[in-house]
TILUM-115829 format. One record per residue (C-alpha): residue number from 1; residue in three letters; x, y, z. Coordinates in nm, 2 decimals, always signed. Layout:
<NUM "ALA" <X Y Z>>
...
//
This chain:
<1 "UNK" <-2.07 -3.09 -2.79>>
<2 "UNK" <-2.08 -3.10 -3.17>>
<3 "UNK" <-1.80 -3.27 -3.38>>
<4 "UNK" <-1.74 -2.92 -3.54>>
<5 "UNK" <-1.75 -2.72 -3.24>>
<6 "UNK" <-1.47 -2.97 -3.10>>
<7 "UNK" <-1.27 -2.95 -3.41>>
<8 "UNK" <-1.31 -2.58 -3.45>>
<9 "UNK" <-1.19 -2.55 -2.99>>
<10 "UNK" <-0.88 -2.78 -3.10>>
<11 "UNK" <-0.77 -2.61 -3.38>>
<12 "UNK" <-0.79 -2.29 -3.18>>
<13 "UNK" <-0.60 -2.51 -2.88>>
<14 "UNK" <-0.31 -2.57 -3.14>>
<15 "UNK" <-0.27 -2.23 -3.25>>
<16 "UNK" <-0.29 -2.03 -2.94>>
<17 "UNK" <-0.08 -2.31 -2.78>>
<18 "UNK" <+0.20 -2.32 -3.08>>
<19 "UNK" <+0.26 -1.92 -3.07>>
<20 "UNK" <+0.28 -1.92 -2.70>>
<21 "UNK" <+0.62 -1.83 -2.60>>
<22 "UNK" <+0.66 -2.04 -2.28>>
<23 "UNK" <+0.85 -1.85 -2.02>>
<24 "UNK" <+1.05 -2.10 -1.87>>
<25 "UNK" <+1.14 -2.49 -1.97>>
<26 "UNK" <+0.90 -2.65 -1.76>>
<27 "UNK" <+0.64 -2.44 -1.95>>
<28 "UNK" <+0.77 -2.47 -2.23>>
<29 "UNK" <+0.76 -2.87 -2.21>>
<30 "UNK" <+0.44 -2.85 -2.08>>
<31 "UNK" <+0.35 -2.68 -2.39>>
<32 "UNK" <+0.52 -2.94 -2.65>>
<33 "UNK" <+0.32 -3.19 -2.39>>
<34 "UNK" <-0.03 -3.05 -2.47>>
<35 "UNK" <+0.08 -3.03 -2.84>>
<36 "UNK" <+0.17 -3.36 -2.81>>
<37 "UNK" <-0.15 -3.48 -2.69>>
<38 "UNK" <-0.42 -3.28 -2.91>>
<39 "UNK" <-0.26 -3.41 -3.16>>
<40 "UNK" <-0.27 -3.77 -3.10>>
<41 "UNK" <-0.65 -3.73 -2.91>>
<42 "UNK" <-0.88 -3.54 -3.14>>
<43 "UNK" <-1.13 -3.54 -2.89>>
<44 "UNK" <-0.89 -3.36 -2.60>>
<45 "UNK" <-1.11 -3.06 -2.58>>
<46 "UNK" <-1.39 -3.25 -2.43>>
<47 "UNK" <-1.48 -3.39 -2.12>>
<48 "UNK" <-1.65 -3.66 -2.26>>
<49 "UNK" <-1.26 -3.75 -2.45>>
<50 "UNK" <-0.97 -3.90 -2.30>>
<51 "UNK" <-0.93 -3.94 -1.94>>
<52 "UNK" <-0.65 -3.68 -2.00>>
<53 "UNK" <-0.83 -3.35 -2.15>>
<54 "UNK" <-0.75 -2.99 -2.13>>
<55 "UNK" <-0.92 -2.71 -1.96>>
<56 "UNK" <-0.94 -2.37 -1.89>>
<57 "UNK" <-0.93 -2.14 -1.59>>
<58 "UNK" <-0.87 -1.76 -1.50>>
<59 "UNK" <-0.69 -1.66 -1.17>>
<60 "UNK" <-0.89 -1.34 -1.09>>
<61 "UNK" <-0.67 -1.01 -0.91>>
<62 "UNK" <-0.80 -0.69 -0.77>>
<63 "UNK" <-0.68 -0.35 -0.96>>
<64 "UNK" <-0.37 -0.30 -0.72>>
<65 "UNK" <-0.26 -0.71 -0.81>>
<66 "UNK" <-0.26 -0.73 -0.38>>
<67 "UNK" <-0.54 -0.98 -0.38>>
<68 "UNK" <-0.66 -1.25 -0.48>>
<69 "UNK" <-0.99 -1.40 -0.55>>
<70 "UNK" <-1.04 -1.78 -0.54>>
<71 "UNK" <-1.29 -2.04 -0.51>>
<72 "UNK" <-1.29 -2.35 -0.21>>
<73 "UNK" <-1.37 -2.61 -0.49>>
<74 "UNK" <-1.58 -2.89 -0.38>>
<75 "UNK" <-1.41 -3.20 -0.50>>
<76 "UNK" <-1.06 -3.09 -0.49>>
<77 "UNK" <-1.14 -2.92 -0.12>>
<78 "UNK" <-0.87 -2.69 -0.24>>
<79 "UNK" <-0.92 -2.29 -0.28>>
<80 "UNK" <-0.82 -2.24 -0.64>>
<81 "UNK" <-0.87 -2.06 -0.94>>
<82 "UNK" <-1.18 -2.00 -1.14>>
<83 "UNK" <-1.22 -2.29 -1.42>>
<84 "UNK" <-1.34 -2.61 -1.59>>
<85 "UNK" <-1.44 -2.80 -1.90>>
<86 "UNK" <-1.49 -2.66 -2.17>>
<87 "UNK" <-1.85 -2.66 -2.34>>
<88 "UNK" <-2.10 -2.61 -2.63>>
<89 "UNK" <-2.05 -2.25 -2.72>>
<90 "UNK" <-1.68 -2.20 -2.65>>
<91 "UNK" <-1.57 -2.04 -2.96>>
<92 "UNK" <-1.21 -2.08 -2.82>>
<93 "UNK" <-0.98 -2.14 -2.47>>
<94 "UNK" <-0.99 -1.78 -2.35>>
<95 "UNK" <-1.36 -1.78 -2.40>>
<96 "UNK" <-1.45 -2.13 -2.22>>
<97 "UNK" <-1.21 -2.00 -1.98>>
<98 "UNK" <-1.39 -1.66 -1.92>>
<99 "UNK" <-1.70 -1.81 -1.94>>
<100 "UNK" <-1.59 -2.04 -1.62>>
<101 "UNK" <-1.49 -1.72 -1.44>>
<102 "UNK" <-1.80 -1.54 -1.47>>
<103 "UNK" <-2.04 -1.86 -1.44>>
<104 "UNK" <-1.81 -1.94 -1.07>>
<105 "UNK" <-1.76 -1.57 -0.94>>
<106 "UNK" <-2.08 -1.42 -1.07>>
<107 "UNK" <-1.85 -1.11 -1.19>>
<108 "UNK" <-1.94 -1.00 -1.55>>
<109 "UNK" <-1.75 -0.73 -1.59>>
<110 "UNK" <-1.37 -0.97 -1.54>>
<111 "UNK" <-1.13 -0.87 -1.78>>
<112 "UNK" <-1.00 -1.16 -1.88>>
<113 "UNK" <-0.64 -1.09 -2.02>>
<114 "UNK" <-0.62 -1.26 -2.38>>
<115 "UNK" <-0.31 -1.44 -2.34>>
<116 "UNK" <-0.19 -1.74 -2.18>>
<117 "UNK" <-0.04 -1.70 -1.86>>
<118 "UNK" <+0.08 -2.03 -1.74>>
<119 "UNK" <+0.01 -2.46 -1.82>>
<120 "UNK" <-0.05 -2.70 -1.57>>
<121 "UNK" <-0.10 -3.09 -1.57>>
<122 "UNK" <-0.22 -3.28 -1.28>>
<123 "UNK" <-0.36 -3.60 -1.19>>
<124 "UNK" <-0.73 -3.55 -0.99>>
<125 "UNK" <-0.83 -3.76 -0.73>>
<126 "UNK" <-1.13 -4.03 -0.79>>
<127 "UNK" <-1.40 -3.79 -0.70>>
<128 "UNK" <-1.37 -3.64 -1.00>>
<129 "UNK" <-1.51 -3.97 -1.19>>
<130 "UNK" <-1.37 -4.01 -1.55>>
<131 "UNK" <-1.18 -3.74 -1.53>>
<132 "UNK" <-0.79 -3.83 -1.41>>
<133 "UNK" <-0.62 -3.55 -1.55>>
<134 "UNK" <-0.66 -3.20 -1.62>>
<135 "UNK" <-0.42 -3.01 -1.85>>
<136 "UNK" <-0.48 -2.67 -1.77>>
<137 "UNK" <-0.46 -2.36 -1.98>>
<138 "UNK" <-0.46 -2.06 -1.73>>
<139 "UNK" <-0.53 -1.70 -1.81>>
<140 "UNK" <-0.57 -1.40 -1.58>>
<141 "UNK" <-0.82 -1.13 -1.50>>
<142 "UNK" <-0.86 -0.81 -1.36>>
<143 "UNK" <-1.19 -0.73 -1.16>>
<144 "UNK" <-1.29 -0.40 -1.11>>
<145 "UNK" <-1.28 -0.21 -0.76>>
<146 "UNK" <-1.65 -0.23 -0.73>>
<147 "UNK" <-1.68 -0.56 -0.88>>
<148 "UNK" <-1.93 -0.80 -0.57>>
<149 "UNK" <-1.88 -1.15 -0.62>>
<150 "UNK" <-2.09 -1.45 -0.60>>
<151 "UNK" <-2.09 -1.82 -0.47>>
<152 "UNK" <-2.21 -2.01 -0.71>>
<153 "UNK" <-2.32 -2.39 -0.72>>
<154 "UNK" <-2.00 -2.49 -0.80>>
<155 "UNK" <-1.81 -2.36 -0.45>>
<156 "UNK" <-1.78 -2.40 -0.14>>
<157 "UNK" <-1.71 -2.02 -0.11>>
<158 "UNK" <-1.57 -1.77 -0.28>>
<159 "UNK" <-1.28 -1.51 -0.11>>
<160 "UNK" <-1.07 -1.27 -0.17>>
<161 "UNK" <-0.71 -1.37 -0.04>>
<162 "UNK" <-0.38 -1.13 +0.00>>
<163 "UNK" <-0.13 -1.28 -0.26>>
<164 "UNK" <+0.19 -1.27 +0.05>>
<165 "UNK" <-0.10 -1.44 +0.26>>
<166 "UNK" <-0.29 -1.75 +0.06>>
<167 "UNK" <-0.54 -1.95 +0.27>>
<168 "UNK" <-0.37 -2.26 +0.45>>
<169 "UNK" <-0.34 -2.55 +0.21>>
<170 "UNK" <-0.32 -2.36 -0.11>>
<171 "UNK" <-0.21 -2.57 -0.36>>
<172 "UNK" <+0.18 -2.44 -0.42>>
<173 "UNK" <+0.11 -2.38 -0.80>>
<174 "UNK" <-0.08 -2.07 -0.71>>
<175 "UNK" <+0.23 -1.88 -0.62>>
<176 "UNK" <+0.37 -1.89 -0.94>>
<177 "UNK" <+0.08 -1.85 -1.13>>
<178 "UNK" <+0.00 -1.56 -0.93>>
<179 "UNK" <+0.34 -1.40 -0.96>>
<180 "UNK" <+0.28 -1.46 -1.34>>
<181 "UNK" <-0.07 -1.31 -1.34>>
<182 "UNK" <+0.05 -1.00 -1.20>>
<183 "UNK" <+0.36 -0.96 -1.44>>
<184 "UNK" <+0.15 -1.02 -1.77>>
<185 "UNK" <-0.07 -0.79 -1.63>>
<186 "UNK" <+0.16 -0.56 -1.45>>
<187 "UNK" <+0.02 -0.55 -1.12>>
//
């Protein structure tokens, strides 16, 4: 990614995180940590930047808000929301997260909501290479009732789950993420 593209993406991140009204004290603490990290690391939006860098993801709900579409991540070996690193051409954090959701779900008709839903800072296993920590910015999307999904090369599987019946071993932070996505989307 060019220096100008990273600068523009970083500026968007700072603006969006500065204006985001965190819903609770933990999210406010993370919001401040992300802004501090962006201040300390001009390349914090890049996979090639510091080992801890920002990523974007999307939790996909069906129209009723009763089901969530998850990907079985090959490196993490967990069922997760769609997401990943920002790339050349991502004009904003929202655009990058939406691109990841489209690439990994195959659903071109996703309606990605514009507001940040949640922040999650998490350490990574050695299988992630030089990436040691993701500072994830999470959005929500609604999939139309007739939308079919695919399994991309970045997933072991993609499957709908009832929000009250997530797969065994699903990360605990999926539950509050889904609840906040349902609240934001009014589903």
